[in-house]
N, C-alpha and C positions, 0 to 999 in steps of 0.2 A: 504494500500500500504506500502511495506517495504522500507528499506533503499536502495538507489540506489548507484551504484558505480560511481566513478568519470567519467568514460567513458560513462556510461548510462546517467548521467546528461548532459554531454557536447553534446552527440548525440541528446538528446531530445531538448536541447537548439538550436542546429543547425536546427533541423526539424521545430521547431516553427518559427525561424528567416526566413527560406526559404519561409514560407507561408505568410509573411507580408512584404509589401513594406516600411512601415513607422513605427516609434516608437516615444516615448516621451523622449526628452532630458530634464533632470532636472539640472538647473544651480543655482548658487547663484547670485541674482540680484546685479550687480556692484554698483548700486546707493544706495541701502538701506539694503543689506544683506538678503533680503527675498528670498524664493524659487521662481524660474521662470521656468515654463514648456513650451516646444516648440515641435511641431510635425516636424520631419525631416525624409526624405527618407534615408535609410541606407543599409549597407551590413555587416553581421557578418562573419568575416574571420574564417578559421579553427582554428586559435589560440584564438578565441573569442574576437578579437579586433573589435570594432564598427567603421566603416568608414562612414563618412557623409560629405556632402558639406554644406557650409554656406556662406551667403552674408556678406561682410565685415562690413556693417552697421547694421546688425541685433542685437537685444538685446542679444540673446544667444551667439553670437560671442564676444560682449563686456564683457559679464559675464565670458566667458571661459578664455579670456585674463586676467581678474582680478583674477579669482579663477578657476584654471584648474581642480579641483576635481569636478566630475560630476557623475550623475547616468543616466542610459538609460533603459527605459521600453519597452519591446516587449510583446505584448499580442494579444490574439485571441478574442477580444471583440465582433467581429461580430457574434460569436456563441451564445451570451447571449440571443438573441431573440428566438432561436430555440432549443438550446442544452446547457443550462447553466452549466451542470456538466463538459462540455468539455472546459471551460474557463481556459486557461493556460497562465502563465506569466514567462518571463525571465527578471531578473534585473541584469544589468551589472554596477558595481560601479568601478570607476577608475579615471584615469587622462587623460584629453584631451590635444592633442597637434596639432598645425597646421603643416601640411606637405607642405613645399614650392615646387613649380614646379620643381626647380633644384635638389631636393632630389631624389635619385634613387628609393625610394619607391612610389613616386608620380604617375608615369605613370601606373604601374601595379595595384595600388589601384584604380585609376580612371577607369581603364578597368573593374575591378571587380564590381564597383558600376554601371557602364553603362550596364554591362552584366545582372545585376539583374533588372535594371530599367533605361531606356535611360534618363528619366527626372532627375534622381539622378546624372547621369554623366554630364548632361548639367548644372545643378545648381552648381556642383563642379567646372567645368571648367570656369564658369562665376563668381565664388566666390573663396572660399578657401576650401581645403581638410583638414579635421580633422580626427584624429584617437584617439579612447579611448583605452588605454592600461588597461586591466582589473586588478583589485585588488581582486575582489570577483564577482562571478556569482551565482545567486540564482534562482532556478527553483521552481515554484509553479504550481502544477497540480490540476485542479478542484478548488472547493471552500473550501476545507478543510484547516486546519491550518498547515499541514506538509510542511516544507521547505527543499529543497535539495541544499546544498551550496558547492561550490568549491572555495577555496582560491588559488590565484596565487602568486608565489614568486615575491618579489620586485626586 
């Protein structure tokens, strides 16, 4: 497989994200600085921002408050049992921020989450809305070593 254009990488990332309800949020543990993974329901916006809801008392919320730099993994692991060469991954690295209900971005973001998965909308409305602004997006297709990366301006 050859080099992909920025548009091709982002289109493929969107395709993969649309096929998955949840992904893995990686934070830095607020208590001891170790990595902490959590499965969360999400929506990837056209700008490649990751939207997700989180309970106020969850470990990943406490971690994000302490260290907002996070990574988010979207993958197609369900294919590994039947079609392992089709195992694709999207990794979004960036900064998470809480979007409060009074913010003009809140309502449309919750609508996007709920449109993808009603449960994601419910969890967000009973907890907090977070948005990861991407710094880098990496696409990995299949099991080969090739990585396709898009860097976003700060």
